[in-house]
C-alpha positions as CSV (number, residue, x, y, z in Angstrom):
1,M,131.6,21.6,-6.8
2,P,129.9,20.2,-9.9
3,R,128.6,16.6,-9.6
4,L,128.1,13.9,-12.1
5,T,126.2,10.6,-11.8
6,H,128.3,7.4,-12.1
7,H,127.4,3.8,-11.8
8,K,128.8,0.5,-10.6
9,S,127.7,-2.9,-11.7
10,F,127.9,-6.4,-10.2
11,L,127.1,-9.6,-12.2
12,L,125.6,-12.6,-10.5
13,A,125.4,-16.1,-12.0
14,Y,123.9,-18.7,-9.6
15,R,123.8,-22.3,-10.7
16,S,121.4,-24.6,-8.9
17,S,123.8,-27.5,-9.3
18,P,127.6,-27.2,-9.1
19,Y,127.9,-30.1,-11.6
20,N,126.5,-28.4,-14.6
21,E,127.0,-25.2,-16.5
22,G,123.6,-23.9,-15.7
23,S,120.8,-22.8,-18.0
24,C,121.6,-19.0,-17.6
25,F,124.3,-17.0,-19.1
26,L,125.2,-13.3,-18.8
27,A,127.7,-11.0,-20.4
28,D,128.7,-7.3,-20.0
29,F,130.8,-5.2,-22.3
30,H,131.5,-1.6,-23.2
31,H,130.2,-0.3,-26.5
32,A,130.2,3.0,-28.4
33,N,126.5,3.4,-27.4
34,G,127.1,2.6,-23.7
35,D,127.7,-0.2,-21.2
36,I,125.7,-3.2,-22.3
37,Y,124.5,-6.2,-20.2
38,I,122.9,-9.2,-21.9
39,L,121.2,-11.9,-19.8
40,C,119.8,-15.1,-21.4
41,D,118.0,-18.0,-19.9
42,A,117.2,-20.9,-22.3
43,N,115.8,-23.2,-19.6
44,A,113.0,-24.4,-21.9
45,A,115.7,-26.0,-24.1
46,G,116.2,-28.7,-21.5
47,Q,119.7,-30.3,-21.7
48,Y,120.7,-27.9,-24.4
49,A,120.0,-24.8,-22.2
50,P,123.6,-24.0,-21.3
51,Q,124.7,-24.2,-25.0
52,V,121.8,-22.2,-26.3
53,S,122.1,-19.5,-23.6
54,R,125.8,-19.1,-24.3
55,Q,125.4,-19.2,-28.1
56,I,122.6,-16.5,-28.1
57,T,124.6,-14.3,-25.8
58,D,127.7,-14.6,-27.9
59,L,125.8,-14.0,-31.1
60,L,124.2,-10.8,-29.7
61,Q,127.4,-9.5,-28.3
62,T,129.4,-10.1,-31.5
63,H,126.7,-8.5,-33.7
64,I,126.4,-5.4,-31.5
65,E,130.1,-4.9,-31.3
66,Q,130.3,-4.8,-35.1
67,H,127.8,-1.9,-35.3
68,V,127.3,1.6,-34.1
69,Y,123.8,2.9,-33.6
70,K,122.4,6.4,-33.6
71,D,120.7,5.8,-30.2
72,P,120.2,2.9,-27.7
73,Q,116.7,2.3,-28.9
74,E,118.0,1.5,-32.4
75,L,120.4,-1.0,-30.9
76,I,117.6,-2.7,-29.0
77,D,115.4,-2.8,-32.2
78,D,118.3,-4.3,-34.2
79,A,118.9,-7.0,-31.5
80,R,115.2,-7.9,-31.6
81,T,115.4,-8.1,-35.4
82,L,118.4,-10.4,-35.2
83,L,116.7,-12.8,-32.8
84,N,113.7,-13.1,-35.2
85,A,115.6,-13.3,-38.5
86,S,119.0,-15.0,-37.8
87,S,119.5,-18.3,-39.5
88,T,121.7,-19.4,-36.5
89,I,118.8,-18.7,-34.1
90,G,116.5,-20.7,-36.4
91,Q,118.7,-23.8,-36.1
92,L,118.6,-23.8,-32.3
93,P,116.3,-26.3,-30.5
94,L,114.3,-23.4,-29.0
95,P,112.1,-20.7,-30.7
96,P,113.2,-17.1,-29.9
97,Q,109.7,-16.6,-28.3
98,E,110.5,-19.1,-25.6
99,L,113.7,-17.4,-24.5
100,S,114.0,-15.3,-21.4
101,L,116.2,-12.4,-22.4
102,G,117.1,-9.1,-20.8
103,I,119.2,-6.4,-22.6
104,V,120.1,-3.4,-20.5
105,I,122.0,-0.3,-21.8
106,W,123.6,2.4,-19.6
107,S,124.1,5.3,-21.9
108,N,124.5,9.1,-21.2
109,H,123.3,8.7,-17.6
110,Q,120.1,6.9,-18.7
111,I,119.0,3.2,-18.7
112,F,117.4,1.6,-21.7
113,W,116.2,-1.9,-21.8
114,H,114.4,-4.7,-23.6
115,L,112.8,-7.6,-21.7
116,Q,111.5,-10.9,-23.1
117,G,109.9,-14.0,-21.6
118,S,110.3,-14.1,-17.8
119,A,113.0,-11.4,-17.7
120,V,112.3,-8.7,-15.1
121,L,113.8,-5.4,-14.2
122,Y,113.6,-3.8,-10.7
123,L,114.4,-0.1,-10.0
124,K,114.9,0.9,-6.4
125,K,114.3,4.5,-5.5
126,G,114.9,4.8,-1.8
127,K,112.4,2.4,-0.2
128,H,110.2,2.4,-3.4
129,L,110.5,-0.5,-5.9
130,L,109.4,-0.3,-9.5
131,S,108.9,-3.5,-11.4
132,F,109.1,-3.9,-15.2
133,Y,108.3,-7.0,-17.2
134,A,108.3,-8.0,-20.9
135,H,104.9,-6.4,-21.6
136,T,105.9,-3.1,-20.0
137,P,106.2,-0.3,-22.7
138,T,108.6,1.9,-20.7
139,R,112.1,1.5,-22.2
140,R,114.1,4.4,-20.6
141,F,114.9,5.5,-17.1
142,L,116.9,8.5,-15.8
143,P,118.3,7.3,-12.5
144,K,119.4,9.6,-9.7
145,P,122.1,9.1,-7.0
146,H,121.3,6.3,-4.5
147,H,119.1,4.5,-7.0
148,M,119.8,0.9,-7.8
149,A,118.7,-1.5,-10.6
150,L,118.5,-5.2,-10.7
151,V,117.7,-7.2,-13.9
152,S,117.2,-10.9,-13.8
153,T,115.9,-13.7,-16.1
154,C,114.1,-15.4,-13.2
155,P,111.1,-13.6,-11.8
156,L,110.9,-16.0,-8.9
157,L,113.9,-14.2,-7.5
158,Q,111.5,-11.5,-6.3
159,E,109.7,-14.0,-3.9
160,E,112.9,-15.7,-2.7
161,V,115.4,-13.0,-2.4
162,L,114.6,-9.6,-3.7
163,K,112.3,-8.2,-1.0
164,N,114.5,-9.4,1.8
165,H,117.9,-8.4,0.5
166,F,117.7,-6.0,-2.5
167,L,115.4,-3.6,-0.7
168,E,117.4,-3.7,2.5
169,A,120.8,-3.3,0.9
170,T,122.3,0.2,0.7
171,T,124.7,-0.6,-2.1
172,A,124.8,-2.9,-5.1
173,S,127.8,-4.7,-3.8
174,Q,125.9,-5.4,-0.5
175,A,122.8,-6.6,-2.4
176,H,124.9,-8.8,-4.6
177,K,126.6,-10.5,-1.6
178,R,123.4,-11.0,0.4
179,T,121.5,-12.3,-2.6
180,M,124.2,-14.8,-3.5
181,Q,124.5,-16.0,0.1
182,A,120.8,-16.4,0.4
183,L,120.6,-18.3,-2.9
184,T,123.4,-20.7,-1.8
185,Q,121.9,-21.3,1.7
186,S,118.4,-21.9,0.4
187,R,119.6,-24.2,-2.4
188,F,117.4,-22.3,-4.8
189,G,116.1,-24.9,-7.4
190,K,116.6,-22.7,-10.5
191,D,119.6,-21.1,-12.2
192,V,119.6,-17.3,-11.8
193,A,121.4,-14.7,-13.8
194,A,121.3,-11.2,-12.6
195,C,123.0,-7.8,-12.8
196,F,123.0,-5.2,-10.0
197,I,123.6,-1.6,-11.0
198,E,124.3,1.2,-8.5
199,F,124.2,5.0,-9.2
200,E,126.2,7.5,-7.1
201,E,127.4,11.0,-7.1
202,A,131.1,11.8,-7.7
203,E,132.7,15.2,-7.4
204,L,134.6,16.6,-10.3
205,V,137.9,18.2,-9.1
206,E,139.2,20.9,-11.6
207,S,142.9,21.4,-12.2
208,P,144.3,24.8,-13.2
209,Q,144.4,23.7,-16.8
210,S,140.8,22.5,-16.6
211,A,139.9,25.9,-15.1
212,K,141.4,27.7,-18.0
213,R,139.6,25.3,-20.4
214,G,136.5,26.1,-18.4
215,I,136.9,29.9,-19.0
216,F,137.6,29.3,-22.7
217,T,134.6,27.0,-22.9
218,L,132.4,29.7,-21.2
219,L,133.6,32.3,-23.7
220,T,132.9,29.9,-26.5
221,V,129.4,29.2,-25.1
222,L,128.7,32.9,-24.8
223,A,129.9,33.5,-28.4
224,V,127.7,30.7,-29.7
225,L,124.8,32.0,-27.6
226,F,125.3,35.5,-29.1
227,V,125.4,34.2,-32.6
228,S,122.4,32.0,-31.9
229,V,120.4,34.9,-30.6
230,W,121.4,37.0,-33.6
231,I,120.3,34.2,-36.0
232,I,117.0,33.7,-34.1
233,H,116.4,37.5,-34.4
234,L,117.0,37.4,-38.2
235,V,114.8,34.3,-38.6
236,Y,112.0,36.0,-36.5
237,S,112.3,39.2,-38.5
238,Y,112.1,37.3,-41.7
239,Q,109.0,35.3,-40.5
240,Q,107.3,38.5,-39.4
241,Q,107.9,40.1,-42.8
242,R,106.5,37.1,-44.5
243,K,103.5,37.1,-42.2
244,E,102.8,40.8,-42.9
245,A,103.3,40.2,-46.7
246,K,100.8,37.3,-46.5
247,E,98.3,39.4,-44.6
248,I,98.6,42.2,-47.1
249,E,98.2,39.7,-50.0
250,A,95.1,38.2,-48.3
251,R,93.5,41.6,-47.8
252,Q,94.2,42.5,-51.4
253,R,92.6,39.2,-52.5
254,A,89.6,39.9,-50.3
255,L,89.2,43.3,-51.8
256,L,89.4,42.0,-55.3
257,E,87.0,39.2,-54.5
258,A,84.5,41.7,-53.0
259,K,84.9,44.0,-56.0
260,R,84.3,41.0,-58.4
261,I,81.2,40.0,-56.5
262,A,79.9,43.6,-56.4
263,D,80.5,43.9,-60.2
264,S,78.7,40.6,-60.8
265,L,75.8,41.6,-58.6
266,R,75.6,45.0,-60.4
267,L,75.3,43.2,-63.7
268,V,72.6,41.0,-62.3
269,D,70.7,44.0,-61.0
270,Q,71.0,45.8,-64.4
271,Q,69.5,43.0,-66.5
272,P,66.1,43.8,-67.9
273,D,63.0,41.7,-67.1
274,S,62.5,38.7,-69.3
275,I,59.4,37.1,-70.9
276,I,59.0,33.3,-71.0
277,I,56.3,31.0,-72.3
278,H,54.4,28.8,-69.9
279,K,52.5,25.8,-71.2
280,V,49.4,25.3,-69.1
281,K,49.2,21.8,-67.4
282,A,46.1,20.0,-66.3
283,G,44.8,21.4,-63.0
284,E,46.5,24.7,-63.3
285,T,44.6,28.0,-63.0
286,A,45.6,31.6,-63.6
287,T,45.9,32.0,-59.8
288,S,48.2,29.0,-59.3
289,I,50.4,30.1,-62.3
290,A,50.7,33.7,-60.9
291,Q,51.7,32.3,-57.5
292,K,54.2,30.0,-59.1
293,Y,55.9,32.9,-60.8
294,N,55.5,35.3,-57.9
295,T,53.5,37.6,-60.1
296,T,50.0,39.0,-60.2
297,L,46.9,38.3,-62.3
298,D,47.1,41.9,-63.7
299,S,50.6,41.1,-65.0
300,L,49.3,37.9,-66.7
301,R,46.4,39.9,-68.3
302,E,48.8,42.6,-69.4
303,W,50.9,40.1,-71.4
304,N,48.1,37.8,-72.5
305,D,45.4,40.1,-74.0
306,F,43.5,37.5,-76.0
307,V,43.7,34.6,-73.6
308,P,40.6,34.0,-71.3
309,L,42.4,33.6,-67.9
310,D,39.2,32.3,-66.3
311,K,38.9,29.5,-68.8
312,L,42.4,28.0,-69.2
313,Y,42.8,24.6,-70.8
314,P,45.8,22.3,-70.8
315,G,48.1,23.2,-73.7
316,F,47.4,27.0,-73.6
317,R,50.6,29.0,-73.8
318,L,50.9,32.0,-71.6
319,R,53.5,34.7,-71.7
320,V,54.8,35.3,-68.2
321,K,57.1,38.1,-67.0
322,I,60.1,37.1,-64.9
323,K,63.0,39.0,-63.6
324,M,65.6,37.0,-65.5
325,L,67.1,33.7,-66.6
326,F,70.2,33.4,-64.4
327,T,72.9,31.0,-65.6
328,L,75.0,29.5,-62.8
329,P,78.7,30.4,-63.1
330,E,79.7,27.4,-61.0
331,A,78.1,24.3,-59.5
332,M,76.3,25.1,-56.2
333,T,73.1,24.3,-54.3
334,L,70.0,26.5,-54.5
335,E,70.6,27.8,-51.0
336,E,74.1,28.9,-52.0
337,V,72.8,30.6,-55.2
338,H,70.3,32.5,-53.1
339,Q,72.8,33.4,-50.4
340,K,75.4,34.6,-52.8
341,Y,73.3,36.4,-55.5
342,F,69.7,37.0,-54.3
343,K,69.8,37.3,-50.5
344,R,69.4,41.1,-50.8
345,W,66.1,40.6,-52.8
346,E,64.2,38.7,-50.1
347,K,62.3,41.9,-49.4
348,Y,60.9,41.6,-53.0
349,G,59.8,38.0,-52.4
350,I,62.8,36.3,-53.9
351,T,63.3,33.5,-51.4
352,V,64.8,30.0,-51.6
353,E,61.3,28.5,-51.6
354,S,60.1,30.8,-54.3
355,L,63.1,29.8,-56.5
356,R,62.5,26.1,-55.8
357,R,58.8,26.4,-56.5
358,L,59.4,28.2,-59.8
359,N,62.2,25.9,-61.1
360,S,61.3,22.5,-59.7
361,T,60.1,19.8,-62.1
362,Q,58.6,16.4,-61.5
363,S,62.1,14.9,-62.1
364,D,64.2,17.5,-60.3
365,S,63.4,19.2,-57.0
366,L,66.7,21.1,-57.0
367,K,67.7,19.7,-53.5
368,D,71.1,18.6,-54.6
369,V,74.0,20.5,-56.2
370,I,73.0,22.3,-59.4
371,P,75.5,21.9,-62.2
372,L,77.5,24.6,-63.9
373,G,75.6,26.4,-66.7
374,Y,72.1,25.6,-65.4
375,S,69.6,28.4,-66.1
376,L,67.4,29.4,-63.2
377,M,64.2,31.4,-63.7
378,I,64.2,34.4,-61.2
379,P,60.6,35.6,-60.4
380,V,59.7,39.3,-60.8
381,W,60.1,41.6,-57.8
382,K,57.1,42.3,-55.6
383,P,56.9,45.6,-53.7
384,A,58.2,45.1,-50.1
385,D,54.8,46.1,-48.6
386,S,52.6,44.1,-51.0
387,S,50.5,41.2,-49.9
388,T,50.8,37.7,-51.4
389,V,49.8,37.3,-55.0
390,S,46.4,38.7,-56.0
391,T,43.5,36.2,-56.4
392,D,40.4,36.3,-58.6
393,S,38.4,37.7,-55.7
394,N,40.6,40.9,-55.8
395,R,39.6,41.7,-59.3
């Protein structure tokens, strides 16, 4: 037979003196979001403790009963906000931070809670005991049959009664009776408010009408399941089609980008060599100029017939042959320029260092991003098997 978890609850209100109302107050009521238990202990308010405890409990109950929440956590958050923002609370002779307050919600076979001050919650699982205090972040518990819960606004209850009676009791009713008896006999010197909750299994007995409803429900579930599977199939097919379309589009973009790069590289390769004018600086020689431009002394002689290369003076203007003046189509570093456009020319001596050596100035070493439109001098090609630039001794 199918089983369902139910719960029983027992409220305990112990007053240390039979001549006063006690500093604790507790209330339980049924709400659209579940069964709710509110326990308040305003002992810090002194002689006003009974009035404050009752007033806060009534305020919370009235406020909660007037609202419906999407889930128990929202209810708890709203109650906490009310405690911090209510003008009524602000007029009480006790700040909300000094209250001991426990809010427990039994909803959809789960327990939700909020603890404040000295409030404590104990969950008994067989012979194991779990303790939760105000600083504990856990706010939900899924009890199983034979589990019990005890929430109290007095943590001293653990030392006086809990271990001896709550752990040994097999039912919440038994724990309630034993705890109350022990508190009375020991003349416990502090008011105690507590709530015992017991969880048990109950068999569900089906009538013929409910059996028919069960068959109808089963058919309905199967129909819903079939429609759900069909919708999932349609959604999956649509997602697969979109994925394939995106992959095709990505491949087409990649092909177009590769073609664009190939066309741009082809245009670069087809550009004729260029001639630039180099103004000789102090300390420069024909050899150092040839090394800078990745060229040879023979090439310098070829383009400077009437200039004595062995007697250069500052200010001389030399014609130097380079591969091209390359204008950057976008902002990028020198390494990125070489990788994208001239990597394939490394065998001809076109390296990052040769580009930097040729284009660096005293004010710009080209180590940062080069702006769009900047013109780079590209040195002439050297044969792949040639040695470094010829020197005067090779003439």
